[in-house]
NUNU-756229 format. One line per field, with one value per residue: z, y, x of N, C-alpha, C, O, CB in turn; residue in three letters; residue number from 0. Coordinates in steps of 0.1 Angstrom, whole numbers. Atoms other than C-alpha are relative to their C-alpha. Glycine has a CB too. Layout:
N
nz	Z,...
ny	Y,...
nx	X,...
caz	Z,...
cay	Y,...
cax	X,...
cz	Z,...
cy	Y,...
cx	X,...
oz	Z,...
oy	Y,...
ox	X,...
cbz	Z,...
cby	Y,...
cbx	X,...
residuo	Ala,...
num	NUM,...
This chain:
182
nz	-12,-9,-4,-14,-10,-11,3,-6,-15,-1,3,-13,-10,2,-5,-15,-4,0,-12,-12,0,-7,-16,-4,1,-11,-14,-7,-2,-8,-14,-4,0,13,12,-7,10,-4,12,9,-6,3,15,0,-6,9,12,-3,-2,12,11,-3,-6,7,14,4,-8,4,13,-4,-10,5,12,2,-10,1,10,-3,-9,8,9,-8,-11,-14,-4,-12,-2,15,3,-1,-14,-4,5,-9,-12,2,3,-15,-8,7,-5,-14,1,3,-12,-10,4,2,-13,-7,9,-5,-11,2,4,-12,-7,-8,7,-4,10,11,0,3,14,8,-2,7,16,4,0,12,11,1,1,16,9,0,5,14,7,0,11,14,2,-3,0,13,9,-6,6,14,4,-4,2,14,11,-2,-11,1,6,-11,-11,5,-2,-15,-1,7,-8,-10,3,3,-13,-5,7,12,-2,-11,2,4,-13,-10,7,1,-14,-1,7,-8,-9,4,6,-11
ny	-7,-2,-13,-4,-6,-7,-14,-12,-2,-3,-16,-5,1,-10,-13,3,0,-15,-5,5,-8,-15,3,2,-11,-9,4,-2,-15,-1,2,-9,-14,-9,2,-1,-3,9,2,11,12,5,5,15,8,1,9,16,4,-1,6,13,8,2,2,11,11,6,7,11,7,4,5,9,10,9,9,8,10,8,9,10,-4,-2,-13,-2,7,-2,-14,-7,-1,-8,-14,-7,-3,-14,-11,-5,-8,-14,-11,-2,-10,-13,-6,-5,-12,-12,-5,-8,-12,-10,-5,-10,-13,-6,-4,9,4,13,8,2,14,10,-1,6,12,7,-3,10,15,3,0,12,10,-1,4,14,5,-3,9,14,2,0,11,13,5,-2,10,13,-1,0,13,11,-4,3,-11,-1,-8,-14,-12,-2,-7,-14,-7,-5,-11,-10,-5,-7,-13,-8,-5,-13,-7,-1,-6,8,3,-13,-6,6,-1,-14,-1,5,-10,-13,-1,3,-13,-10
nx	-6,9,2,-9,10,-5,-8,7,-3,-13,-1,3,-12,-11,5,-1,-14,-6,5,-8,-14,2,1,-13,-10,6,5,-12,-2,10,-5,-11,8,-5,9,13,10,11,8,-5,4,15,2,-6,10,12,-3,-1,15,8,-6,-7,10,11,-1,-11,2,14,-1,-7,9,13,1,-12,-2,12,-2,-10,5,9,-8,-6,-10,9,2,-9,-14,-2,-4,12,2,-11,3,12,-5,-8,10,5,-12,-1,11,-3,-11,5,9,-8,-6,10,3,-11,1,11,-6,-10,8,5,-12,-6,-12,-4,6,-9,-5,10,3,-11,-1,10,-4,-12,4,9,-10,-10,10,6,-10,-1,12,-1,-10,6,10,-5,-12,5,15,4,-3,8,12,0,-2,10,14,3,4,15,6,-8,10,9,-9,-1,12,1,-6,7,12,-8,-2,13,6,-6,2,-8,-12,-4,-13,-7,-1,-11,-12,-3,-6,-15,-9,-3,-9,-12,-6,-3
caz	-244,-211,-201,-173,-142,-121,-139,-129,-93,-99,-114,-84,-63,-79,-69,-32,-30,-40,-11,12,1,12,46,50,40,64,94,106,104,121,151,153,152,118,95,111,79,94,60,44,70,67,28,34,57,30,2,21,31,-1,-27,-12,9,-5,-40,-45,-14,-23,-58,-42,-13,-33,-65,-69,-36,-39,-72,-58,-30,-56,-75,-45,-24,13,29,63,68,30,13,10,48,52,30,47,80,67,53,90,104,79,89,126,118,99,126,151,128,121,158,166,137,153,186,173,155,191,201,219,206,224,193,170,177,175,141,128,144,128,94,94,106,80,53,62,65,30,13,24,16,-19,-26,-15,-37,-67,-64,-50,-48,-82,-103,-84,-96,-130,-131,-114,-123,-156,-186,-179,-146,-159,-178,-145,-124,-149,-148,-109,-112,-137,-113,-84,-105,-117,-79,-78,-94,-129,-115,-86,-99,-114,-79,-59,-86,-83,-44,-45,-71,-51,-23,-42,-57,-24
cay	-164,-159,-127,-109,-105,-89,-61,-35,-44,-42,-7,3,-8,16,46,31,27,64,73,50,67,101,87,72,105,127,105,106,145,146,126,152,181,193,182,194,195,178,182,158,132,136,133,102,88,96,81,48,47,55,45,17,3,10,9,-15,-37,-43,-54,-79,-90,-92,-102,-118,-135,-147,-163,-178,-195,-205,-221,-242,-224,-227,-196,-203,-210,-197,-169,-154,-157,-141,-111,-104,-103,-77,-57,-55,-47,-18,-5,-7,15,40,43,50,74,95,96,110,135,149,150,169,194,199,207,176,174,139,126,132,100,82,96,86,52,42,59,38,6,10,17,-13,-34,-25,-26,-62,-70,-55,-75,-107,-101,-89,-116,-145,-146,-127,-150,-179,-165,-159,-196,-214,-192,-208,-187,-195,-174,-144,-125,-126,-113,-84,-75,-75,-51,-30,-30,-18,10,20,25,55,86,94,116,92,79,113,128,105,105,144,142,120,142,174,162,146,181,197
cax	-1,-16,-32,-10,-30,-4,13,-12,-6,32,28,8,36,60,39,35,73,78,55,75,108,93,83,118,134,111,104,141,140,107,122,150,122,136,106,72,51,19,3,27,19,-18,-14,6,-20,-47,-26,-19,-57,-71,-46,-24,-53,-87,-77,-46,-51,-89,-79,-53,-76,-110,-98,-62,-61,-96,-87,-57,-77,-105,-78,-67,-44,-54,-68,-49,-11,-6,12,-22,-27,7,0,-35,-17,8,-20,-35,0,4,-31,-19,12,-9,-36,-8,9,-24,-31,4,2,-30,-12,17,-8,-21,15,27,63,67,46,75,91,60,52,88,87,54,62,95,78,51,80,101,69,56,91,95,58,60,91,74,45,65,93,71,33,28,50,34,0,9,21,-9,-39,-55,-64,-100,-101,-78,-107,-127,-96,-92,-129,-126,-99,-117,-148,-125,-112,-147,-155,-131,-134,-118,-92,-84,-50,-39,-46,-23,4,3,6,37,52,46,64,93,100,103
cz	11,3,14,9,12,-2,6,16,3,-2,12,12,0,6,17,5,-2,13,12,2,5,14,4,0,12,13,10,5,9,15,5,4,-10,-11,8,-9,2,-12,-8,6,-2,-15,-2,4,-10,-11,4,4,-13,-12,2,5,-7,-14,-3,9,-2,-12,3,9,-8,-12,-3,10,1,-11,4,9,-9,-8,9,11,12,4,12,-3,-17,-2,1,14,6,-3,6,13,-2,-5,13,5,-4,3,14,0,-5,9,9,-6,0,15,5,-9,7,14,-2,-6,13,8,10,-10,3,-12,-13,-4,-4,-15,-8,3,-8,-15,-4,2,-12,-14,-2,-2,-16,-10,0,-6,-14,-7,2,-10,-14,-5,2,-4,-16,-11,2,-8,-14,-6,1,-4,-16,-7,4,13,-2,-5,12,9,-7,1,16,2,-5,9,12,-4,-4,14,4,-10,-13,2,13,-1,-2,14,9,-7,3,17,2,-8,6,10,-3,-6,11,10
cy	4,14,4,4,5,13,12,0,4,13,7,1,11,14,-1,2,13,6,-4,7,13,-3,-4,11,10,-5,1,15,3,-3,9,13,9,-1,-1,3,-11,-3,-11,-12,-4,-3,-12,-9,-2,-9,-16,-4,-3,-7,-16,-11,-3,-6,-12,-13,-7,-7,-14,-10,-5,-6,-11,-12,-9,-12,-11,-14,-9,-10,-11,2,2,16,2,-6,0,13,10,5,11,16,7,5,12,11,6,6,13,9,4,14,14,6,9,13,12,4,9,12,10,5,10,12,6,5,-9,-4,-16,-9,-1,-12,-9,0,-5,-15,-8,3,-10,-14,-2,-2,-13,-13,-3,-3,-15,-6,1,-11,-13,-1,2,-11,-14,-2,6,-8,-12,1,-1,-17,-10,5,-4,13,2,10,14,11,5,8,15,8,3,13,14,5,9,13,8,6,15,11,3,7,-7,0,12,8,-5,-1,15,3,-5,8,12,-2,-7,12,10,-7
cx	-11,-2,7,-10,7,8,-6,3,15,1,-5,10,9,-5,0,13,5,-6,8,13,-2,-1,14,10,-5,0,13,2,-10,3,8,-8,4,-10,-15,-11,-10,-8,6,-4,-16,-3,5,-8,-12,5,1,-14,-7,7,6,-12,-13,-1,8,-2,-13,3,7,-9,-13,1,12,1,-11,1,10,-5,-11,7,7,9,-9,-1,9,14,3,7,-12,-2,10,-2,-11,6,8,-8,-4,10,1,-11,4,11,-8,-11,8,6,-10,-1,12,2,-11,4,11,-6,-4,13,8,13,7,-4,10,6,-7,-3,12,-1,-11,2,9,-5,-10,9,7,-11,-3,12,2,-12,0,10,-4,-11,6,9,-6,-14,-4,4,-7,-15,-2,3,-13,-15,-3,-6,-16,-5,6,-11,-6,9,1,-13,-1,9,-5,-13,5,4,-11,-6,7,-3,12,12,9,16,8,3,11,13,5,5,14,11,2,10,15,8,3,9
oz	8,3,24,6,23,6,13,22,12,6,17,21,10,12,24,15,5,19,21,13,12,22,13,7,20,22,22,16,17,24,17,11,-8,-21,13,-6,-4,-14,-15,-1,-4,-18,-12,-3,-11,-15,-4,1,-15,-17,-5,1,-12,-18,-7,3,0,-12,-3,7,-6,-17,-6,6,3,-9,0,8,-7,-12,4,19,13,0,14,-11,-22,6,7,16,14,5,9,16,6,-2,16,10,4,4,17,7,0,10,12,1,4,18,13,-3,7,18,7,-2,13,19,18,-19,-3,-14,-22,-15,-10,-22,-19,-8,-14,-23,-14,-6,-18,-21,-13,-9,-23,-20,-11,-15,-21,-17,-8,-16,-23,-17,-5,-13,-22,-19,-8,-14,-20,-17,-8,-3,-24,-2,5,14,5,-1,12,15,0,3,19,10,0,10,16,4,-2,14,14,-21,-11,-6,17,7,4,17,16,1,5,20,7,-5,6,10,5,-6,9,20
oy	7,22,-3,12,7,21,20,11,12,20,15,10,17,21,8,9,17,14,3,10,18,4,3,11,16,3,4,18,12,5,11,21,21,7,-11,10,-22,-14,-18,-22,-15,-10,-19,-19,-12,-19,-25,-16,-14,-16,-26,-22,-14,-15,-22,-24,-19,-18,-24,-23,-17,-12,-23,-23,-21,-23,-23,-26,-21,-21,-19,-6,8,24,13,-15,-10,22,20,17,19,25,19,17,22,23,18,17,23,22,15,24,25,18,20,23,23,16,19,21,22,16,20,22,19,11,-5,-12,-21,-20,-8,-16,-19,-10,-11,-22,-18,-6,-17,-22,-13,-12,-18,-22,-13,-11,-21,-14,-9,-18,-21,-12,-6,-14,-23,-10,-2,-12,-18,-9,-8,-21,-18,-3,2,23,13,14,24,22,17,17,25,20,14,22,25,17,19,22,20,16,22,7,0,5,-3,6,13,12,3,-1,17,9,2,10,16,6,-5,12,20,-1
ox	-23,8,6,-19,1,12,2,5,17,8,3,12,14,3,4,15,15,1,11,18,7,5,18,20,3,1,11,8,-7,1,7,-2,3,-8,-20,-20,-9,-13,-2,-7,-22,-12,1,-10,-19,-2,-3,-17,-14,0,3,-14,-16,-8,2,-3,-14,-1,3,-10,-16,-9,8,3,-9,-3,9,-2,-11,2,15,12,-19,7,15,16,5,6,-11,-3,8,-2,-10,4,7,-5,-3,8,1,-9,2,9,-7,-12,5,7,-7,1,10,8,-9,0,12,-1,-5,11,16,12,16,2,9,6,-4,-4,9,1,-7,1,7,-1,-10,6,8,-8,-1,10,3,-9,-2,7,-1,-12,3,9,-1,-17,-10,-5,-12,-19,-11,-1,-16,-25,4,-11,-21,-16,1,-11,-8,3,1,-13,-7,6,-4,-16,-1,2,-10,-13,3,-8,24,22,20,24,19,14,18,23,17,15,23,22,14,19,24,20,9,13
cbz	-5,10,1,-2,5,7,-14,-4,9,-9,-13,3,-1,-16,-7,3,-8,-14,2,-1,-15,-6,5,-8,-16,-3,1,-8,-13,-6,1,-11,13,-6,-10,12,-17,11,-10,-3,15,4,-10,9,13,-6,-5,14,7,-4,-4,12,12,1,-7,3,13,-1,-11,7,13,0,-9,1,13,-2,-12,8,14,-9,-10,-7,-2,13,1,13,8,-7,-15,-4,6,-7,-14,3,6,-11,-8,9,-2,-14,0,6,-12,-14,10,4,-14,-8,10,1,-15,1,6,-9,-10,8,8,4,5,14,-4,0,12,9,-4,4,14,5,-2,9,14,-2,3,15,10,-3,3,14,6,-1,6,13,2,-2,10,15,14,-3,1,19,3,-6,9,15,3,0,-18,3,15,-10,-11,6,2,-16,-5,10,-5,-15,5,4,-9,-7,12,1,8,-11,2,-1,-11,-11,7,5,-15,-5,9,-4,-13,7,11,-10,-9,7
cby	14,-6,2,13,-11,-8,2,-2,-14,-6,6,-8,-12,2,4,-14,-9,9,-4,-15,1,8,-14,-10,7,4,-16,-5,9,-9,-12,3,7,-4,-15,10,2,7,13,0,1,12,9,-2,6,14,5,-3,11,15,10,1,6,9,12,6,3,10,9,5,9,10,13,8,6,8,7,9,7,10,8,-8,13,-9,3,-8,-17,0,-1,-8,-15,-5,1,-10,-12,-2,-7,-10,-7,-2,-6,-14,-6,-1,-13,-10,-3,-4,-12,-9,-5,-8,-9,-6,-3,-10,12,-12,11,-4,5,8,-3,2,14,7,-2,4,13,1,-4,13,10,-2,5,15,6,-6,7,16,1,-3,10,11,1,-3,8,11,-3,1,12,11,-5,-4,15,-12,-6,-15,-6,0,-4,-12,-8,-1,-10,-13,-2,-7,-12,-8,0,-11,-12,-1,10,6,16,-15,-8,10,-1,-13,-3,10,-6,-16,3,6,-7,-10,8,5
cbx	7,4,-13,11,-9,10,1,-16,-3,8,-11,-11,9,3,-15,-4,7,-5,-13,3,6,-13,-11,3,-1,-14,-8,10,-1,-10,6,11,1,14,4,0,7,-9,-1,16,4,-10,7,12,-5,-4,15,10,-7,-1,11,12,-2,-5,5,17,2,-14,8,13,-4,-10,0,13,2,-14,4,10,-7,-8,12,5,9,7,-15,-7,-1,-11,7,-12,1,13,-3,-12,8,12,-14,-4,14,0,-16,7,13,-5,-7,11,6,-17,-2,13,-4,-16,4,12,-13,-10,-3,-10,10,-6,-14,9,5,-13,-4,14,-1,-14,7,12,-6,-10,9,9,-13,-6,12,2,-11,6,14,-5,-11,7,12,2,-11,3,13,-3,-4,13,11,1,-3,-9,2,-6,5,14,-11,-5,15,6,-13,5,11,-5,-8,11,8,-11,3,16,-3,-7,-4,-7,0,-9,-13,-3,-1,-16,-9,1,-4,-12,-7,-2,-10,-13
residuo	Unk,Unk,Unk,Unk,Unk,Unk,Unk,Unk,Unk,Unk,Unk,Unk,Unk,Unk,Unk,Unk,Unk,Unk,Unk,Unk,Unk,Unk,Unk,Unk,Unk,Unk,Unk,Unk,Unk,Unk,Unk,Unk,Unk,Unk,Unk,Unk,Unk,Unk,Unk,Unk,Unk,Unk,Unk,Unk,Unk,Unk,Unk,Unk,Unk,Unk,Unk,Unk,Unk,Unk,Unk,Unk,Unk,Unk,Unk,Unk,Unk,Unk,Unk,Unk,Unk,Unk,Unk,Unk,Unk,Unk,Unk,Unk,Unk,Unk,Unk,Unk,Unk,Unk,Unk,Unk,Unk,Unk,Unk,Unk,Unk,Unk,Unk,Unk,Unk,Unk,Unk,Unk,Unk,Unk,Unk,Unk,Unk,Unk,Unk,Unk,Unk,Unk,Unk,Unk,Unk,Unk,Unk,Unk,Unk,Unk,Unk,Unk,Unk,Unk,Unk,Unk,Unk,Unk,Unk,Unk,Unk,Unk,Unk,Unk,Unk,Unk,Unk,Unk,Unk,Unk,Unk,Unk,Unk,Unk,Unk,Unk,Unk,Unk,Unk,Unk,Unk,Unk,Unk,Unk,Unk,Unk,Unk,Unk,Unk,Unk,Unk,Unk,Unk,Unk,Unk,Unk,Unk,Unk,Unk,Unk,Unk,Unk,Unk,Unk,Unk,Unk,Unk,Unk,Unk,Unk,Unk,Unk,Unk,Unk,Unk,Unk,Unk,Unk,Unk,Unk,Unk,Unk
num	0,1,2,3,4,5,6,7,8,9,10,11,12,13,14,15,16,17,18,19,20,21,22,23,24,25,26,27,28,29,30,31,32,33,34,35,36,37,38,39,40,41,42,43,44,45,46,47,48,49,50,51,52,53,54,55,56,57,58,59,60,61,62,63,64,65,66,67,68,69,70,71,72,73,74,75,76,77,78,79,80,81,82,83,84,85,86,87,88,89,90,91,92,93,94,95,96,97,98,99,100,101,102,103,104,105,106,107,108,109,110,111,112,113,114,115,116,117,118,119,120,121,122,123,124,125,126,127,128,129,130,131,132,133,134,135,136,137,138,139,140,141,142,143,144,145,146,147,148,149,150,151,152,153,154,155,156,157,158,159,160,161,162,163,164,165,166,167,168,169,170,171,172,173,174,175,176,177,178,179,180,181
């Protein structure tokens, strides 16, 4: 039986989707001026930058996608190239959302719509992106990556996880849970 090389990433997607659901719930209220909890957005930006990007996307980009390319998938004009482009688009949404939150904290109500637009843009992009990874790219990786490469992939994930503090995952689960309960 082959070693599963994508289940950990699918599991991380579940937490990312929970944060996306919170953005989708709160952003329309912010656009209306009815949800002005800037700490939620600051925590959301931190979650996305640290958990989704620095932790999860790093495992994809530096480990799984690299293995797919090493196994023969082209770097350009390929599913990997599309996923990398979407990671960059997500970062653009997050940068704009973070800047608008800082403007809102300074009293600029005109930034409420900008926060909402970028939060919802990120959410839509990532929902679609995660669907493509979970339903297309990850099953493809499971089919084409030979067993001989799988141990190295798992070690790459473990090395990425070792870069984080022991309470890293627990902290971001707690952040999501805190906002789900309010």
